[in-house]
N, C-alpha and C positions, 0 to 999 in steps of 0.2 A: 436950316443946315449950317449957315454961316455962323450964326450966334453960338450954336453948339460947338462948332469947331473952334471958335474963338475962346469959349470957356475952357475947353480942354487944353488949348495951347497955353492959356494963362496958368492953369493948374500945373501943367508940365514945366513951364518956365519957372514957376514958383518953387517946385520941388528941386529942380536943378540948381536954383540959386541957393536953397538951403543946404544942399549937399556940398556945394563949393565952399560954403562957410564952415564946413566940418561939423554941423550939428548932428547930434546923435538921437534926437527926439523922434517920435513916431506920431503919425496922424491918428486922430481918434477913429473909432470904428464907424461912427456915423458919416464922417468925412470920407472915409474909404469907400463906403457904400455909394455915396454920391458920385465919387470919381468913377467907380465901376459902372454906374448907370449911364453917365455922360459918355464914357468910352464905348459902351455897347451901342448907344444911339449913333454916335459919330461913325463908328465902324460900319454899322448897317447902311447908313446913308452913303458913305463913300463906296461901299461895295455895289450899291444899286447904281450910283452914278458911273462907276467904273465899268459896270456890265453894259449899260446903254452906250457908253462911248465905244466899247469894243465892238458891239453889234453894228454901230454906225460905221466904224472903221473897216469892218469886214465887208460891208456892202460896197464901200467905195473902192476897195482894192481887190475885188474878186478876179479881175481880168489881167492885172498887171503886177508883176512881182516887185518891180522897182518902185511903183507907186505905193505899194504896201509898206515898204521899208521907210519911205518918206513920212507916211502917216504915223508910224510908230514913234517917230522923233517929235511928235507933237508935244508942246509944253504941257498940255492938260493931262496927257497920259503919264508923262514923267511925274507930274505933281501928284497924281493919284497913287502911283506906285510908291513914291516917297512917303506919302501920307499913310499908306497901309503899313509900311515898315515901322514908322514912328508909333502908330497905334499899337501894333503887335509888341513892340519893345516895351512901351509903357505898361501895357496890360500884364506881361510876364513879370516885370519888375515889381509892380504893385502887388501882384498875387503872391510872389515869393516873400516879400516883406511882411505881408499880412499873416501868412502862415508862421513865419519865424516869431512874430510878435505874439501870436496865440500860444505858441509853445513856451515862450519865456514866461508868459502870464500864468499858464497852467503849472509850470515848474515852481513858480513863486507861490502859488496857492497851495501846492503840496508841502512846501517847507514850513508854512505857517498858516494858522487859521485866523490870525489877527487882521483887523481892518485898518490898522494903523501902520502897516508896512510901507516903507519908502517905495516910490515908483521905480520902475526899471531904469529909467534914464538917470535918476539920481544915484542909484547904486553903481551903474556903469561909470559915471563920472568919478565916484569915490575909488573904484578899482583902478581907474586910469591914474588918479592922483597918487594912490598907494604905490602903483608900479613905478611912477616917476620918482617918488621918494626912494624906493628900493634901488633904482638905477643910480640915483645920486649918491646913496650910501656906498654902493659897490664901487663907484668911481672914487669916493673918498678913501675907502679902506679896501684895497685889493684882496680878494679871497686867496688864501693859501691852504692847500690840503695838508692834513697831518702826515707826519713822516711815516707812520705805520699803516696808513690807510691807502692800500694799493688801488682800490676801486676809485677813490677820489682822485688819485694821481692820473689814472687813465682818463677820467672825465676832463681833468684840467688840460691834458694834451689835445683833447678834441674841442677845446675852446670854452669849456664850461667855466663860468665866473663865480659860482657860488650862490646865485639867486634861485628863484623858483624856476620851474620848468615850463611856465607859460610863455606865450609869444613875446610878451613885453617884460619877462622876468618875474611875473607874479606867481604866487603859489607857495606851497610849503617848502621850507628850506631845511627842516630838521627831519631825521629818519623817523619813520612810523614805529612806535614802540611795539614790542611783542605783546601778545595777549596774555593777561594774567589768569585766564581761565584754566582750570585743571581738568584735562581730559574731556569727557563728554558730559560732565555734570552741568547743571543749569547755571546761568549767569548769576542767579541770586543764591546759589548754594553757600552754606556756611564756610565750606573749605576755601572758596574763592575769596572770602573776607579775611580769614585767619591765616591761610596758607597759600595765598595767591602767588603766582609766579612773579619773581622779582630778581632779575639778573644783577642788580646792584647790591644785593645782600651779600655780605662776606662774614666769615667766621674768624675770630681772633684765636689762632691756635696756641698762643702763649698762655691761654687760660688753662690748658690741659696739662696733665702730668702723665707723660708716656714713658714707660720704663719696661725693661726686659726682666730684670731681677725684681722680685717682690718681697717685701718684709711681712712677716706674719707675727701675730702676738697670741700668747696663751694666757689662760686664767686657770688657776688651780685652787681648790678649796683646801682648807686646813683639815687635818684629821679630826680635831676637836669639833669643828663645825659639821663635818660629815657625820660623825657619831651622834651629834645632837639632833640633826634632821632625821636620821634613820630611826632614832628612838621615838620621835614625835609623829612621824608620818602615820596617817590613818585615813580610813574612808571618809571621815568627817570633813576632810579637806576638799572633797568634791562638792563644788558649789553649782547648783542648778538654778538657772534663771531664764528670762526671756531671750529668745534667739536674737543674736545681734546681726544687723543688716548693713551697718555703716562703719567706717573706720576713721572718718574725719575727726572724731572727738577723742582719739587715743593720744593723750599727751603725757602719760605717766613715764614712758620710756623713750620719748623723743620730743624735741621742741615742736609745739603745735604749729608755729608759723612755717617752719621748714617742711613739715609734713603736708600742710595745705598747699604750699607753693609747689611741692612735687606733684601732688594730685592734680593741681591746676595745669601744670606743664604736661602731664600725661593726658589730660582730657582734651587737649588741643588736637590730638591725633585721632579722636573719635570719628571725625568726619573724613579721614583719609583712608582710602582703600588699602588692602594688604599689599597689593603689588607696588604701589607708590611708596608705602612705608618701607618695604624691603629694599626698594631701589635706593632710597635715601640712606638707609642704614648701611648698605653695602659700600657706599662712598664715604660715610661719616665715621664709621667704627674703625679705629686705627688697627685693630687686630682681626678684622673680618677676613682678610685673605689667608689667614692661617688655615681656615677650613678644617678638613678632616685628614689632611696629609694622605697616607696610604691606608687609612682605616675606613671602615664602612660609614661612619658618621662623625660629627663634631664632638660627640660625647666622649669619644676615646681621647681626644686631645685635652679635654678638661681634666681627666685623670692624670695624663702625662704632665700637665701644668702643675697640678696639686702635688703630685708625687715628687717633683723636682724641688719646688719651693719649700716643701716640708722635709727636705733632705732624705728622700727615699723612705719615708716613714711608712707609706702605704704598702709598698711591695717588699720592704725589708731587703733591698738590694745593697750589695757591697760596692761602693763607688769605685774601688780599685779594679774590680773585674767587670765593671759595667759594659765598657766598650769592647771587651774581649768576647762577651756573649752576644751583644747587640751592637756591632760596629756602626759608627756614625759615618765613617768614610764610605763614599760611593764609588762605583766603577761603571764604565760605559761599555756595553757589549758591542760586538761588531755591527749589529743591526741598528745601533744608535740608542738602544734602550738604557736608561739609567737605573741601576739597581744597587742595593746595599750589599756589601761584602758579607760572605758567610761567617757566622760566629762559631765559637767553640763553647761547648757545654761545660762551664766551670762549676756548675752546681749539681753535677751528676751524683755526688755522694751526700748532698744536703737532703734533709727531710722534705717531704712533699709539702708545698705551700697550699693551704686550704683557704678558699674565699667563697663568699656568697654575693650574688648580684640580685637585688630585690627591687621590684618595680622598675625594671631597667631595660625593657625591650626597646629596640631590636638587639641590643647586646654590645654597644660600643665600649662600655666600661670593661666588660669581660674580654673583649678582643685585645684591648691594651694590656691588661694584666697578663694574659697568656703570652702575648708577644714579649713583654718585658721580662717575664720569668724565663721564657725560652724553652724550647724542646718539650720535655715531659716533666717539668719541675713544678707544675701547679695543677690543682683540680678545683673546679668551681661548681657551685650549686646555684641554680637559677630559679627565680620565682617571679612570675609576672602574669598579667592577664592573658588568658588564652584568646585566640582570634587574631584580629588585624594588628594588635599591639604585641604580638608574640615575638620571641627571639627569632632573628633571621640568621640561623646557623649557616645556611648556604651562602651567605654573603661574607663570611669570615675569610679574608684573604691574607691577613697578617699572621694568623695563628691557626692551629688545628682545632676545630670545634669538638673533636672527640673527647677532649679533657673537660668538657662542660656538660653538666647533667641538669636539664630543666625539670622542674617539679611544679605541680599545679594544685597541691593541697587535697584535703579530703573531699572537697566538693568538685574538684577537677576544673575549676574555672580560674584559678590563680588570683582570686580576690583577697588581698592582704587584710581587708577590713573584717573578714569573717573570723571569729575567734577559733573555730574548729580548724580552719586552714593554718593558722599560726601554730597551733599545737602539733598538727601533723608535720609541718615543715620542721619544727624543732626536733621531732623524732627522727626524721630522715637524716638531717644534718648530723645529729649526734651519733647515729649509727654509722654514717660514712666517715666520721672523724674519730672513731673509737672513744666516744663520749668525752671528747676534749673540747670541741668547738672550732670555729674557723679563726684563722689569723686576721682576716679582714672581711668586713661586710660593707658593701656599697649600696646606696639607695638613691634612686633618681626619679622618684614618683612625681607625677604631675598629670593634670588633665585640662581640657579646654575650658576656659572661663570667658569665652567671647561675650562681650557686652557687660561683663562684671569684673573687669581687670582690677579695679580699685579695691575690691574685697576678696582678692584671691587668697589672702591669708586666712580669712574666715571660712571660705569654702574648702580649704585644704587642711583644716585643723585635725580632722580624724586621720587623714593620711599621714600627717606628721606623727601623730600618736602611735599608729600601728607600725610604722617603720622603726620608731624608737623601741617599741616593744619587741619586735623581731630581733633587733640588735642585742638587747639584753638577754634574749633567749638562746641565741646561737653563737655569739662571739665568745672566744675563749677567755674565761676569767683568769686573773692573776693567780699564780701558785708559788710555792717556795722555789721552784726551779725555773719558771718562765714568767715573763711579764704578761700582762693582759693584752688582749687583742685590740684592734683598731676598728673604728666605725666612722664613716663619713656619709653625710646625707644632704641632699639638696633641700634648701628652704627658700621661702620667699620673704615677705615682710615679717618682722617680729615686733609688732606693736601691741597686740592684745594681751591681756593677762593670761589667757589660755596658752598661747604660744610661748610667752616668756616663762611660764611655769614649767612647760616641757623642757625648755633649754636649761632651766635651773636644775631639774631632776637629772639631766645628763651631766651637769656640773658636779652633782653629788655622786653619781654612779661611776664616773670615770676618774682617773687620776688627774687629768687636765683636759680642757676643751679649747677650741679656737674657732672663731667665726671669721670667714674670709670670702671675698669675691675675687676669683682668679681673672687674669687677663682674657682668658678664652670664654668667659661668661660675658655676654654683651652688656656694655656699661649702662645702657638706658633702661634695662629691666631691673626688677627687684630680686633676681636670683642671687643666691649666695650658698655657701656650704658650711656645715658644722662638722668639725673634725674632732673626734673623741679618742683619746689615747689612753690605754691601760684600764680595761674594765676591772672593777673591784669585785670582790666576793659579795659585798653588800648590794652592789648594783645588780648583780646577776640573781639575786634572791629577793630582798626587800623591795627595792625600787621596781623590779620586774613584776612582782605580785601586785603592787599598787597600780601600775599602769594597766595591768590586766583587769583590775576592778573598774578603772575609768573606762576602758574600752567596752566592757560589758554594760556599763551604764549608758554609754552612747548608743550601743546597739539596741538597748531597750527603748530609748527615747526615739530612735529613728523608726523602729517598727510601729510605734504608736504615733501614727501620722496625724492624729486629731489634735495633738498638743503642739504648742509653739515654744516648748521648753528646750533648753540645750545646756550642756555643761560649759560654764563660762570661766571657771577657775579650777586649777588642780593644786595650786600652792597659794596660801593666803598672801595677799599683797604685802601685809606687814612683815612676813618672813623674808620676802625678797628685798624689800626696802631696807631692812635692817642689815643686810649684807652689803656694806659699802664697796667692797672689792668687786663684787659681781655687778652691782648697779653702775659703777663708773665704767666698767668694761663694756656693758651692754649699751648704755646711752651713748658713749663715744662711738661705738661701732655703728649704731643706728643713724646718728646724725651725720657721720662721715659718709655713709652709704647714701642717705637722702640727698646730701649736697652734690655728690658725684652723679647720682642719677638725674637730678634736675639739670645739672650742667649739660649732660649729654642729650637729654630731651630737647634742650634749647639748641644744641648743635644739630640734632636731627631736623628740627624745625627750619633752621637756617639752610641746611642742605636740601630740604624739600622745596623751599622757595626758589633757590638758585641751583638748577640742575647742572650747572657747569662747575660746581665745587667738588673737590675730591681730596681726601686726606693723602698727602704725598708721602707720608711715612710708612704706608702699609707694607710695601715690598721689603724695606729695610727691617722693619719690626718682625715680619714673618721669618726672614732669614736668621736674625739674631735669636729669636725665641726658640726656633727649632734646634739651633745649635746649643742653646743654654739648657734645654730640656733633654738633650741627648737623643733626639729623634732624627733619623736621616731624612734628608729632603729628596725623596723619591716619589714617583707617582704610584697609584694603586697598581698592584700586580695584575697583569693581564693573564687570563687563563689561556693556555695554548695546548694543542693536542700533541702529545709526545707518544711515539710508538712504544709498544711494550719492550721491544728489543733495545731501543734507545734508553728507556728508563732503567732497564736491567744493567746495561753497560755503564750508565752514570753511577748507579748505586754500588755495583761490585768493584769498580775502579781497577779491574784486572780481568784477564782472560780466564774464564772458568769453563772447564770441560765437564759439562753436566752429565755426560755419559758415564763418568767415573762414579757418579752417585748410585749407579745400578749395581756396583760390585758389593758383594756380601761382606759384612763386617766380620773380622776374625773372632772366633769364640774366646770367651774369657775362661781362664783357669788359674789355679793358685800359683803357678810358676811365674806369672806376670808380677806377683808381689815380691819376688825374691830380690834381695839386695846384693850387688856385686862387689861391694867393699864395706869396710867397717864404719865408714862415716855416712854412707848414703842412706837416707830414710825414704825408701821407695813408697811407703804408704802415703807420705805427704805429697807425692807427685800426682796421685790419682784422686778422681772424683767420680761419684756414681749417682745416677738418677733413674727412676722407674720409667719403663716404657709401657704404654697402655694399649698398644695395638701390635698385631703380629707383624705388620709391615714395618719397614724402616721409616724413620722420620723423613719428611720432605721439605724442600725449600718453599717459602711463602714470600711473595713480593706484594707489597701494598703501594700502588702508584695512583696517579690521578685517574686513570682509566678504570680502576677497580682493584680488587684483591685476587691474585692469581697464585696457584700452586703448581709445582712441578709434577707433571703427569706423563706416564708412558703411553697413555691411551690417546693423547692428543697429537695431531700432526705437527703442531708447532712446539710440542714439548711442555706447554703450559695450558691450563684450563682455569676458567673463572670459578672462584669458590662459590659453592651453592648455599652457603649460610652467610649471615651478616654480622660478623664481629666488628667491634669498634676499634679498628687499628688505624693509626694515623698514617698518612701517605709518607712516601720515602722511607719505608721500613722493609728490612730483610730479616726473616726469622727461619729457624729450623724447628719444625713443628710436627705435631700429630693432630689431625682432625679426629677427635675421639668423643666418647660419651661419658658424661659425669652423672653420678647419681647422688641424690640428696640424702638418702638413708637406706638402711637394710630392714627388711621386714622381720617379723618374729621367726620366720622360717629361714632367715638368712639370705633372702633374695633381694637384689638391688631394686630400688623403686625410684620413681620420678626422674626418668632419664632426660637429658638435654644435651644437645650437641655443643661442644666447646672447642676452642683452639688451645692446645697445651704446648707451651714453648719448652724446648730442651736446649736451645742455644740461640744466640742473637748476634747479628752482624751489624745492622744499621737500625737505629730507632729514631724515627722522625727526623732523619737527616744527621743524627749523631752517630758517627762511625765508631763503634765499639769493638770492631772485629779483631783488633790487635791487643785488646786488654786481656788480662787473666780471666780464665773461665768464670771464677767466682764473681768478678766485677761485671762481667757480661750478664750473668744471670741476675745480679742485684739490680742492674739497670732495667732489665726486662721486667722484673717484679715491680719496680717503681712505676713503669709505664702501665702495667696491668692495674695497679692500684688507682691510677689516674683516669683510665678509660672505662673501667667497669662501673655500671650503674648500681647505686645502692638500692634504689627502689625499682622493682621490676616493672611496675606500672606507673612510671614517672610521667608519662604522657597522658593527656585526657582520654577518656573513653570515647566511643563513637557518639555517645549522647551529648558530649560536651560541645562547646562552641567550636566549630571548625571552619576554616576558610575554604573557599572554592579554588584557590590557586593550587595547582598540582605540585609546584615546587615547594610551597610551604607545607603541604601535606607530607611530602617525602621527607623534608627536613625534620618534621616533628615525629617521624617514625623511627628516628635513629636510636632513641633510648632503649626500647625493649629489644636489645640485640643479644647475640650469643656471647657469653663471657669469654674472656681471654685470660688464661691462667699460666703460671710458670711451674715447672716441675720442681719438686723438693730436691735440693742437692745434698748429698751425703758425703761426709769425710769418713774414711775407713776406720779411723781410730775413735769415732764417736757413734759407731753402729749399735752399741750396747743398749742404749735407751730408745733408739729409733725402732726397735722390733715391735714396740707396742702399737705402731701405726698400722700393722698388718693384721689381717684375719684371713682364715681359709674357709671357703664355702664350697658347697657342691651345687652347681647350677648348670642346667641344660646338659646333664650327663657327664660333666667333668669337674675335677677339682680346680678351683681358681683362687688365686691370692687377691685380696682387696686391700688397697692402700688408701689411707685417709690423708688428704692434703687440704688444709683449711676446713671449709664446711662441705667439701665435696669428697666423694668416694669414687675410686677408679678400679677397674680390673687391671691387675698388674701382670703383664705378659713376660716381663723380664727386666733386666737392668742394662743401662748403657754406662760403660766405664770409659773415662777419657784421661789422658795425661795432660797436665796443665803446662808442662815445660817442653820446649822444642829441643831436638837433638842439636848440639852435643851437651846441653845443660842437664844437670842432675841436681836433686835436692839433697843438701847435706846439713849437718847440725853443727852450729858454732858453740863450742863448750864455754868459750869466754863470754860471748854475748847472750848465751842461753836462748838462741832463736835460730830458725832455719835460714839458709842462704842458698843461692844458686851457684854451682861450680861448673866451669867449662872444662869438659874432659879433654878437649883438644889443646888446652893450654893457651889459646889465643886471647882469652879475656880474663880479667881479674874476677874474683868472686864478688857477687853483689847480693845485697839483702832485698827483701820483698818490695820495699818502697822504690827500688830502681829497676824492677823487672821490665817495665814497659820501656824505659829509656834504653836498656841494653838489649831489647828484643829477645828476652829469655823465654817468653811464653809462646805456647803453640796457638796460632791464630785460629779464628773461626774457619777460614777456608782450608787450612791444613788439617783441622780436626775432623771435618765432616767427610773427608775423602780418604780412602785407603789405597795407597799406591803400591803396585807390585814391583818386585825387584827387576832391574834391567841390567844390560851388560855393563853399563857405566855407573848406575846408581843402585844402592841397596834398597830394599823395601822400606817404605815409610808409613808407619801406622801409629795413630794416636788415639784410637778408639777400639773398644771391644764390646761384644754382645754377650750378655749372660742370659741364656734362654731358660725360662721357668716353666715351659710347657711340660705337662705330665708325659713321661716316657715309659712305656711298658715293654719296649723291644729289648732294652738292655738287661732286663731281668732283675733290675734293682729297684724299680718303681720310683725313679727320680722325678721330683715335681715340687709343687709349692709346699706341701706339708712337710716333707723332710728338709727342704731348704730352710724353712722358717723354724722348724721344731727340733732338729737334730744338730749335735755338735759337729759331726762329720758324716760323709756319705760317700759310698764308692762311686756313685753316678756323677759326682762333681762337687764343687765347693758349696758350702752352706753359709748362711748369714753369720753364724757363730764362728765358723772356721776362718772366715775372712777377718772378722774382728779380732780373733786370737792372734793371727799372724801380724796384723798391724800393731797390736799392743806389745807383742814380743819385740818387734823392731824398736818401738818407742822406748821400752824399758832398757834394752841393751845399748842403744846408741845415745839416747837423750837422757837416760837415767831418770826418767819420769814414770811414775806409777799411775 
C-alpha cells in the first residue's frame, strides 16, 4: 500500500513540477494507462482502510457524543480524507487531459493522411511563436481603420487592435472573399472559370461611344450599273451547292480575325443562363432603360429611333406639324397621372398613308406608325404567323387597332415562306390600295436559334429572301408623279455570299439603301436594319421575278429532305467584287459592327463578373433620346372604366337635348331653293344625300364600353349596337343601320344582303372634333375613316381549321376583321345632279316601287333625300364677280364677307349639332332649321301617283319636286348670277 502511494505521489509531484515550468507536452498513452492503474489501486486501498477506520471509530463512540467528536479529529482520518480528495482531483484532471489529447489527435488525422506531420506540441509552439510575432508587429505598427470603414471604426472603439480574433491575437486578419461560384452550378462548371464572380473587375467606360444623335450613310447605284445588272440577271446566277453549317471561314466581306474574335467573345456566354445574361445586359446596355415607353413592346421604339435619324423618311411626317399632332409636352392630372397633351389632326386633308407590317407580331411596329400618323390618317396590312406569334391587337394602347387589317395568306397560316401566301398577300394589298402599293413596308422576321446563335445568318437566309420578295411585290414603285415607297427590314449577320447577294439586289432594285444599327437595338447582338428608299420600276418587275425563282428553288430543295443541297449564291461573287462602291460600303459596315459587338460582349462579361457595376448614363440617355425622337415620356395608358354618360358628355362638349331628335324634319319643296336677292346663290348653300331607311338617322357613340346608338326603346335612351362594325373609340356619328346589297338579280331583285353602318354626318372621329367644320369636310373626314377601317379581304382571319390559340382574348382580337362595313353616304351638290341620275334605278320589289342607288360597290334602297344647309344664319352664299368664286355674306352686317377658306375661322358654317336638330319658334327666338326631308315613298292618296319613278323620270310633277326640276332651278340660278353655263 505504501509503495503504491509513494509511486502515485511521485507521479503527481512530477506532473505538477512540469506544469509549473509551463511545458505544453503530453504524456504518452502507455504512461497514462500506468497512472490510471496506480490511481485505481491506491484509491481502492485507501477506501478499504478508511472504511475499517470508520467502523472502529463507530464502535468506540456509540455511547458518548463528545467522544465521537474527539475521534473524528484523529490524524489518520484527516489523512484519509485528504488523500481521497487528492486522488479524485488527480483522476479527473488526467481523464480530461487524455480526452482532449485524443480529440486533437483525431482532428490532426482528419486534416492529413501523412505520417510525417508534426506532433501537436510542436505545432502549438509554432502557433504561440507566431502569435508573439503578431503582437510584436502590432506594437510596432498600431492598427488604424480606414476612414470609410464604419465597421472597423466600431471595432476599434471596443479595443480591437487589428490582429486575429484568437485569445492571443492569432487568426485571419483579412476579410474572407466572396465566393466566385455562379448560382447553383457546380464548383467545376465552365461558367465558374470563365465568368466567375469577381468584384474587383471594372469596365472602362471611356472605350464606349454613347450618343443620342446618330449618323447614317447611304449607298446608291448608278443608273448605268443598274441597267447593266438588270440586263444580265438570269436564273443561271442561282448556284446550288452543299448546305453550309459554319460561318467562321467567311472572310470575303469582313476581316477574318475580327469575325473570329467576335464569335469567341460570343461563345463565352454559352455557359451562362438566360436570367444571368439578361441581368448583366440590363446593367451594361446604356440604352436599356428606354424600354417600350408607352407602347406594347420595345419594337415600337426601334421604329421611332429609325424614323427620327432618317429624318422622318419612314412615316413621311412634316417636322413643322409634328408636335401639333403628337405633342411631346406632358401634363399631370389631378390624380397624379402623367399624360401627353391632346393633339390636333393636321393631316385631315392629306391622302391616307398605307403601310404593311410583315413578320412582325405582336405589332409594335404598327402601333408606332398608327400613333405617329395619328387619328385616322393611316391604314395598315399585317402578315405574320397565326397562333402564339400573332398580332396582339388588344394590347394596342397608343393607337386604335381598327385601322389595321391582319391577313394570313391563301393557306391561312401566315407563313411568308410559302409562295402561294406571297401571291395572295400581293393581291389583297393591291386591291386595298387601288393597285398602287404601300408607302412603307416593315419586316421584323426572326425565330429562335437557341444553341446555334453563331449561324443565325445561315438559318435565316430564306426568311431574308421572302421578306425582300414581299417588299418588291407590294411597295409602291416610282412613277412620274410620285417617288417610290420605302422598305426596311431586320437583318442579322451579313457575311455569307447568299446574304450579301440579297443586299446587292436591293441595292439594284431601290434608288438607295442604308445599313444601320440603331441605339434601341442592343449593341451586343448582330441585329441591324436595311433601309431601302425609292423602289424602281425595274425592282418591282425584273428583280422581283428573279427572287421569285430563287424562292421556288429553295422551296423545291426543302421539300426534298433527302438531299443536303442548298442555294449558296444568288449573285456571282465576281459581280459584287467588281462594284468597288458597294464593296467598300459593305465591308466598312461589317467591320464596324463586329468591333462594336465584340466591345459590348466584353462589357457584358465584365458586368456578369461584377454584379455591382451599372452604367450610370442610362437615365440621362433615356431622357435625351425620347426628347430627340419626339416621343413623350409618359407611362403606358391605363384602361379605366368610364360610364356611358361621362363618355357622351366628354365627346359632345356641350349640353345636348336628345329629345329634340324625335321631332320630325320639315318636308322639302322647291320654295326652299328660291333666292331672295340678285347675288345670293341658294343652290350653293345646300347639300343632299340619300336616306336608306324610313326612320330618321340616329346618333351613334363609339366608346371604350362599346358602340351605342340612340334608341327610344331603351330606358337610358341608348342601346348597344347588335352588329360589329370597326369604328374607333371616341367617335360620334349620325347614321343609319341599314342593309346593303352586292347586286341585283336578272329580275331586278336585290341579292346578297348584309348589315352596314351608313354615315350621313359626323361630329367626332377617333377624338378628332370635326363638328364645326363645313359639311363637305365632315363627310370627307368620315369617308377617309371608312377607307381606313374597312377590311379589304372579308376572310382576312384564319378559318377554324387554322392554328388557333386557346386564349379567349386572342380569339376575340382575331375576330375583328370580318366585321360589318362602315360606309359614307354620297353627297350631292344641286348644280351637279345631271350626271348623278345614272346612279339610280327603279325596281318593283315586295309589292311596291322602290328606287335603288349605287354607292361604290354596294346598292341601297333609297327611301328619300336629306337636304341640309351648310351655312348658319345670318350667313348666305353669294357670288363674287371680281374673284369669280363664292363667298359668305353676313345679312346682319356685323361681319365682313369671307371666302370659303375662312369659313371655319369666322364660324360661318352650320355645325353638326345645329344641323341634326330642328328647333321650333319660341316667343323670343324664330324657328331654326338647317335640314329637310324629301320623301320618295310612293303615294297613291294624292291622286297623282307621286313616287320613285316620276321623281327620277319626269321633268316636273304635281306631287312634288323631281330630280330634274331641282337640277333645273339650281342651274338657272347659276346661269343668272354666276354667268356660268
